[in-house]
Structures are given as C-alpha cells and as structure tokens.
C-alpha positions in Angstrom: 9.4 2.3 1.6 12.9 2.2 0.2 14.5 -1.0 -1.0 16.7 -1.0 2.1 13.7 -0.5 4.3 11.7 -3.3 2.6 14.7 -5.6 3.1 14.9 -4.7 6.7 11.2 -5.4 7.1 11.6 -8.8 5.4 14.5 -9.7 7.7 12.6 -8.6 10.8 9.5 -10.7 9.8 11.8 -13.7 9.1 13.2 -13.4 12.6 9.7 -13.3 14.1 8.7 -16.4 12.1 11.8 -18.2 13.3 11.0 -17.4 17.0 7.4 -18.5 16.5 6.1 -15.7 18.9 5.0 -18.1 21.7 3.4 -15.3 23.7 1.2 -14.3 20.8 2.5 -10.8 20.7 4.4 -8.8 18.1 6.5 -5.7 18.6 4.2 -2.7 19.2 4.2 -1.3 15.6 3.5 -4.8 14.1 0.9 -5.6 16.8 -1.0 -2.4 16.0 -0.9 -3.2 12.3 -2.0 -6.7 12.9 -5.0 -5.6 15.0 -5.9 -2.9 12.5 -5.7 -5.1 9.4 -7.6 -8.0 10.9 -10.3 -5.8 12.5 -12.8 -5.8 9.6 -12.7 -9.6 9.4 -13.0 -9.9 13.2 -16.0 -7.5 13.1 -17.8 -9.6 10.5 -17.0 -12.8 12.5 -18.3 -11.1 15.7 -21.6 -10.4 14.0 -22.1 -13.9 12.4 -21.0 -15.8 15.5 -23.1 -13.5 17.7 -26.2 -14.4 15.7 -25.3 -18.1 15.8 -24.7 -18.0 19.6 -28.0 -16.3 20.2 -29.8 -19.1 18.4 -27.9 -21.8 20.3 -28.4 -19.9 23.6 -32.1 -19.8 23.1 -32.1 -23.4 21.9 -31.2 -24.2 25.5 -34.8 -23.5 26.4 -35.6 -27.1 25.3 -33.0 -28.3 27.8 -34.4 -26.0 30.4 -37.8 -27.4 29.9 -36.7 -31.0 30.0 -34.1 -30.8 32.8 -35.2 -28.0 35.0 -39.0 -27.7 34.5 -39.5 -26.2 37.9 -37.7 -23.0 36.9 -38.5 -23.0 33.2 -40.2 -19.6 33.5 -37.1 -18.1 35.1 -35.0 -19.5 32.2 -37.5 -18.0 29.7 -37.3 -14.6 31.3 -33.5 -14.7 31.5 -33.0 -15.9 27.9 -35.9 -14.3 25.9 -36.8 -11.4 28.2 -33.3 -10.1 29.1 -30.3 -11.4 27.3 -31.6 -11.8 23.8 -33.1 -8.3 23.4 -29.9 -6.7 24.7 -27.6 -8.8 22.6 -29.8 -8.4 19.4 -29.8 -4.6 19.9 -26.1 -4.5 20.3 -25.5 -6.7 17.2 -27.9 -4.4 15.2 -25.9 -1.3 16.2 -22.6 -3.0 15.1 -24.2 -4.1 11.8 -25.5 -0.5 11.1 -22.1 1.0 11.9 -23.3 3.0 14.9 -20.4 1.8 17.0 -17.6 2.6 14.6 -15.8 4.5 17.3 -14.8 1.1 18.7 -12.8 0.5 15.5 -11.0 3.8 15.8 -10.3 4.0 19.6 -10.8 0.6 21.3 -11.0 -2.4 19.0 -10.2 -4.7 22.0 -13.8 -4.0 23.1 -15.0 -6.6 20.6 -13.2 -9.3 22.6 -14.3 -7.7 25.9 -17.9 -7.6 24.8 -17.7 -11.2 23.6 -16.3 -12.2 27.0 -19.1 -10.3 28.8 -21.7 -11.9 26.6 -20.3 -15.4 27.3 -20.1 -14.7 31.0 -23.7 -13.5 31.1 -24.7 -16.7 29.2 -22.8 -18.8 31.8 -24.3 -16.7 34.6 -27.8 -17.3 33.4 -27.1 -21.0 33.5 -25.7 -20.6 37.0 -28.8 -18.8 38.2 -31.0 -21.5 36.8 -28.9 -24.2 38.5 -29.0 -22.3 41.7 -32.8 -22.1 42.0 -33.8 -25.5 40.6 -34.4 -28.6 42.6 -34.3 -30.9 39.6 -32.5 -34.2 40.0 -30.8 -33.6 36.7 -28.8 -30.7 38.0 -25.4 -32.5 37.9 -25.8 -33.4 34.3 -26.9 -29.9 33.3 -23.6 -28.5 34.5 -22.1 -29.8 31.2 -23.8 -26.7 29.7 -20.8 -24.8 30.9 -18.8 -26.7 28.3 -21.0 -25.4 25.5 -20.4 -21.8 26.7 -16.7 -22.5 26.9 -16.6 -23.8 23.3 -18.6 -20.8 22.2 -16.1 -18.3 23.5 -12.8 -19.9 22.7 -13.5 -21.5 19.3 -16.7 -20.2 17.8 -16.3 -16.5 18.9 -12.5 -16.9 18.4 -11.4 -14.7 21.3 -7.8 -13.7 21.3 -5.9 -16.3 23.4 -5.4 -14.3 26.5 -9.0 -13.2 26.5 -10.0 -16.8 26.0 -7.9 -17.9 28.9 -9.5 -15.3 31.2 -12.9 -16.3 29.9 -12.3 -20.0 30.4 -11.0 -19.6 33.9 -14.0 -17.5 34.8 -16.5 -20.0 33.4 -14.7 -22.9 35.2 -14.7 -20.9 38.5 -18.4 -20.2 38.0 -19.1 -23.9 37.5 -17.2 -24.9 40.7 -18.9 -22.2 42.8 -22.3 -23.1 41.4 -21.8 -26.8 42.1 -20.4 -26.0 45.6 -23.1 -23.5 46.7 -26.2 -24.6 44.8 -28.7 -26.7 46.7 -29.4 -30.3 45.5 -26.0 -30.9 43.9 -24.5 -34.2 45.1 -20.8 -33.5 45.9 -19.9 -36.9 44.5 -20.5 -35.5 41.0 -18.2 -32.5 41.4 -14.8 -34.2 40.7 -15.8 -36.1 37.5 -17.8 -33.2 36.1 -15.1 -30.6 37.0 -12.4 -32.8 35.5 -14.6 -33.2 32.3 -15.0 -29.5 32.0 -11.4 -28.8 32.9 -10.3 -31.3 30.1 -12.6 -29.5 27.7 -11.1 -26.2 28.8 -7.6 -27.3 28.0 -8.6 -28.8 24.7 -10.4 -25.6 23.5 -7.7 -23.3 24.8 -5.1 -25.4 22.9 -7.2 -25.1 19.7 -7.7 -21.4 20.3 -3.9 -20.9 20.8 -3.1 -22.7 17.6 -5.8 -20.8 15.6 -4.4 -17.4 16.7 -0.8 -18.5 16.2 -1.7 -19.6 12.6 -3.6 -16.4 12.0 -0.6 -14.3 13.2 1.8 -16.5 11.0 -0.4 -15.9 8.0 -0.3 -12.2 8.7 3.5 -12.1 8.9 3.7 -14.2 5.7 1.4 -11.7 4.0 3.5 -8.7 5.2 6.7 -10.5 4.0 5.1 -11.1 0.6 4.2 -7.4 0.4 7.7 -6.3 1.3 9.2 -8.7 -1.3 6.8 -7.4 -4.0 7.7 -3.8 -3.0 11.4 -4.6 -3.2 11.0 -6.3 -6.6 8.9 -3.3 -7.8 11.4 -0.8 -6.7 14.3 -2.8 -8.2 12.4 -3.1 -11.5 11.7 0.6 -11.4 15.3 1.4 -10.6 16.5 -0.8 -13.5 13.9 0.8 -15.8 15.1 4.2 -14.8 18.7 3.2 -15.3 17.8 2.0 -18.8 16.6 5.6 -19.5 19.6 7.4 -18.0 22.9 8.2 -19.7 25.7 6.9 -17.5 28.2 9.6 -18.4 26.1 12.7 -17.8 23.3 11.5 -15.6 20.7 13.0 -18.0 18.0 11.0 -19.7 19.1 9.1 -22.8 17.8 8.8 -26.4 15.5 5.9 -25.4 13.7 8.1 -22.9 13.3 10.8 -25.5 11.8 8.3 -28.0 9.2 7.2 -25.4 8.5 10.6 -23.9 8.0 12.6 -27.1 4.9 10.8 -28.4 3.2 11.1 -25.0 3.9 14.8 -24.7 2.9 15.3 -28.4 -0.4 13.6 -27.8 -1.2 15.8 -24.8 -0.3 19.0 -26.6 -2.3 17.9 -29.7 -5.3 17.4 -27.4 -4.8 21.0 -26.0 -3.8 22.4 -29.4 -0.5 23.5 -27.8 3.0 24.1 -29.2 6.2 22.3 -28.6 9.8 23.5 -28.9 12.8 21.2 -29.4 16.4 22.4 -28.9 19.1 20.2 -30.4 22.5 21.1 -28.9 25.7 19.9 -30.6 29.3 20.2 -29.2 31.3 21.9 -31.9 34.3 19.7 -33.2 33.8 17.2 -30.4 35.6 14.4 -32.3 38.7 16.6 -32.5 38.4 17.3 -28.8 38.3 13.6 -28.1 41.3 12.8 -30.3 43.4 15.5 -28.6 42.4 15.2 -24.9 41.3 11.6 -24.6 38.3 9.8 -23.2 38.4 11.0 -19.6 38.6 14.6 -20.6 35.9 14.1 -23.2 33.5 12.7 -20.7 34.2 15.5 -18.3 33.6 18.0 -21.1 30.2 16.3 -21.9 29.2 16.6 -18.2 30.1 20.3 -18.2 27.9 20.9 -21.3 25.1 18.7 -19.9 25.2 20.8 -16.7 25.0 24.0 -18.7 22.0 22.8 -20.7 20.2 21.6 -17.5 21.0 24.9 -15.7 19.3 26.9 -18.4 16.0 25.1 -18.3 13.6 27.0 -16.1 10.4 25.0 -16.0 9.6 21.6 -14.3 8.0 20.4 -17.6 11.2 20.8 -19.6 13.1 17.6 -20.3 16.8 17.5 -21.0 18.6 14.4 -22.5 21.7 13.2 -24.2 20.5 12.3 -27.6 23.8 11.2 -29.3 27.5 11.1 -28.6 28.0 14.8 -28.8 24.4 16.0 -29.0 21.8 17.0 -26.4 18.1 17.9 -26.7 15.8 20.0 -24.6 12.1 19.4 -25.0 10.0 22.4 -24.1 6.2 21.8 -24.1 4.0 24.9 -24.5 7.0 27.2 -25.3 6.7 30.0 -27.7 9.4 31.1 -30.2 10.7 33.9 -27.9 11.1 31.5 -25.0 12.8 28.8 -27.0 15.2 31.2 -28.7 16.1 32.8 -25.4 16.9 29.5 -23.8 19.0 28.4 -26.8 21.1 31.6 -26.5 21.5 31.1 -22.8 22.8 27.6 -23.4 25.2 28.8 -26.0 26.6 31.5 -23.8 26.7 29.2 -20.7 28.8 26.7 -22.5 31.1 29.3 -23.9 31.4 31.0 -20.5 32.8 27.8 -19.0 36.0 28.5 -20.9 36.8 24.8 -21.5 40.0 24.8 -23.6 39.7 23.3 -27.1 42.9 23.9 -29.0 41.8 21.6 -31.8 38.6 23.7 -32.6 38.4 25.6 -35.8 35.7 27.8 -34.3 37.1 29.0 -31.0 39.9 28.4 -28.5 37.2 27.1 -26.1 34.4 24.5 -26.3 31.3 25.9 -27.9 28.0 24.6 -29.1 25.6 25.0 -32.0 21.9 24.9 -31.3 19.1 24.1 -33.6 15.6 25.3 -32.5 12.3 24.3 -33.9 8.8 25.4 -32.7 5.8 23.5 -34.0 2.1 23.4 -33.2 1.0 19.9 -32.4 -1.4 18.9 -35.1 -3.0 15.6 -36.2 -1.2 15.8 -39.5 2.2 16.0 -37.8 4.1 13.8 -35.4 7.2 13.9 -33.2 9.3 12.4 -36.0 8.8 15.7 -38.0 9.9 17.6 -34.9 13.1 15.7 -34.7 13.8 16.1 -38.4 13.2 19.8 -38.3 15.4 20.2 -35.3 18.2 18.3 -37.1 17.8 20.6 -40.1 18.0 23.7 -37.9 21.1 22.3 -36.2 22.7 21.8 -39.6 21.9 25.4 -40.5 23.7 26.6 -37.3 26.7 24.4 -38.0 27.0 25.4 -41.7 26.6 29.0 -40.7 29.9 29.0 -38.8 29.0 27.1 -35.5 28.8 28.6 -32.0 25.4 30.0 -33.0 21.7 29.2 -32.9 19.3 28.6 -35.8 15.5 29.0 -35.2 12.8 27.5 -37.3 9.1 28.2 -36.6 6.9 25.9 -38.5 3.4 27.4 -39.1 0.2 25.3 -38.8 -0.8 23.5 -41.9 -3.1 25.6 -44.2 -6.8 24.7 -43.8 -8.3 23.1 -46.9 -10.4 25.4 -49.1 -14.1 24.8 -49.1 -16.3 26.5 -51.6 -19.6 27.8 -50.2 -22.8 26.6 -51.7 -25.5 29.2 -52.2 
C-alpha cells in the first residue's frame, strides 16, 4: 500500500469510527476483512462455548427430574439420546478441521449452526413442557431465558442472528404456553414479560459487545495503516539519504554501506569485483566558466551516460564525489570491466557537451580508473577504493580522456615445506 493509500485508509476508518456504524455493518470490503480476520477467534469460541452449553444443557436433567418427573424419560432421550451425540459429533468435526470448507466458503454457517443448536435446545424444552402434566410447568418456562442467554451472550451470535434467535425463542415460549395443557393463562403475562425483559437486556448486551468488537477491529486497522505510513515514510527518508539530489543516482553514503555487503557475498563465493571510478575532466574550470546551473546539467548528462552503459541488474552506479562517479560491478572479469569503461568514455564524449575551458578537448570528457580484484579474506573494500583511485590518477596523468585498468592478482599462498 502506498503512503497515499494508507492515509486514505486511515481517513476512511476515522469516518466510520465517527459514525459509530449503528447498523453493525461495514462497507463490503471492510466487512469481508472483518469476518475473515475474526473467524479463527470465533471458531475457537464456538468450540469452547459449544462444550460449555452441552454441559449446561444436560445439567437440565436435574431440573427435568425435579420439575417434570412424569416425562423425565422423554427428557433423557431428547438430551442424552439425540441432541448430545449430534452436537458432540459436530463439535468434534470442527475441532479436527474436517469442516474447514465452512471457513473458505460460508463462515456465516457458524452463526447459523449456533442458532439451530439453540433452537433445538429450546425445542426440546418446549416438547417436555407440552407433554408434562406437572404443576411446576409455569415456573419451568423460565428455562427459555437460559437458552436465550446462551445464544446472545455466551455463544456471542452476531447481533442480527441474535435478534432472530431471541424472537424465535420468545415465540416458541408463547406458543408453548398457549397450546400446552396444564398451563394456567394467568401466568402467561408475568412470565412473558420476564422473558421479554431478559430478551431486551441480553440483546442490548449482545449489540454492545459486537459494536465494541467492530470498533477494536477498526482501531487495529487504523494502527496498521499508521504503522505502514510511518514505515514507508521512514523508508523514503532513508532512500533520500542515499540518493544524490542533483543526478538521482546513489550517493557516497550508499556506496560505503553497499560495498562491504557485496564484498562479503563475493568473498563467500570466491568471486571477483570490478570498480570503475569516472572523473569529469577539468570540471572545476567548467563550473567557473558556465556556472552552477550548467554544471549540474553537465553532471546529469554524465550520470546518464554512466547509467546507460551498465548492462546488468547487479551493477550499482553512484555519484561518489563532486565530479566523480563509481560503477560497482560484482562478478565482472577484466574484459567486461574494461569494455564498460570504454563505453562510458565514448558515451560522454559522444554527447558533445561544449567545454571551452578544457585543456584536453573542446567537449566534456571523462577519465576512468578500473580495478578488478578477487574478494579475499586478506583484503577489504577499502583496498578496492584505493586501487581505483590510483588507476584513475594514472588515467589523468596519462593525458585524460582515457581509461586505466589494474588487475590485482590473488595474494600468493604461503609456502609450506612438506615433511617426509
């Protein structure tokens, strides 16, 4: 993501935070990201809360035995014989990763299955209440509240699923009380109002939990965007500190940091490195005669010539000094380095930049010092720079507008006398 893109993302998230997303929905792309990033946590919670709910659900057998003893066997069959094995089998499949296709294609099924499980639990309670003739039936209707709390707060259904679930359980309670035999209608208003009040409370809690979860997610995304923006800004500033503002090439600082790294890699592979040092002939006289603007334009022309003559992606070109450029050529042999140096010299001369103050030519020319060294532990990049400077001095003292090549052989191996 670009810096502009990360700032746009931050502004967009800030706007959503200000609106407070009352309908608990994000724009489509953010909603998909929210669902995807929260899915692993929701899957774990689905498993843990599912196990807890099974324990609580079967704990109702005690209430079945005490409050509806005439249909206790029916409750036992519904809870232990039917619902528990099916739920345990499903939870086991989720735990073993056998249902990972849900994560990829239909993550909403976790909420749907939790709703179905809760409705089955409420339905089993409704069946028991429909068949029992116990005088405690009105009081046992409060069991629907337990089911309600399970779905909305323990299972943490998404709010709209929780709303559907709660309305379904409340409807089931009213129908059961209305149709089941032995229920005194006088109990319906107080129990219904009690369950309705509980429904409103748990839905409010569910709504606030999901809103807080979504807010935390947006804050996390904003923090990520801010970190990305800061990282990119830092990298851009770091790159600027390595770039010459006149020519756009790397600067001397980059060369000083890059050379030891490249040297260490070549030393490991026993490779060679070539260094070209390119100096603009009589550049001070050029600056004195034509001024700063023309001098900077001249340097850009020379820099472009040096850059155009590099052929490999591993070659590094930099402005090393006021009027000096370097080209670092890892794994280059003497023929390649010499050929490149000559191409650079000809390219600069071919630009025909007028230099009336030059004692060498009527146009801008360059002298090039070339050194080729095999990376050895006994040597270092400092020696490479020194040798290139010496080669450049040889080219300049030889008349300028020429190249001077120095090939430094590997150090001689120490003599070891053999022992008979």
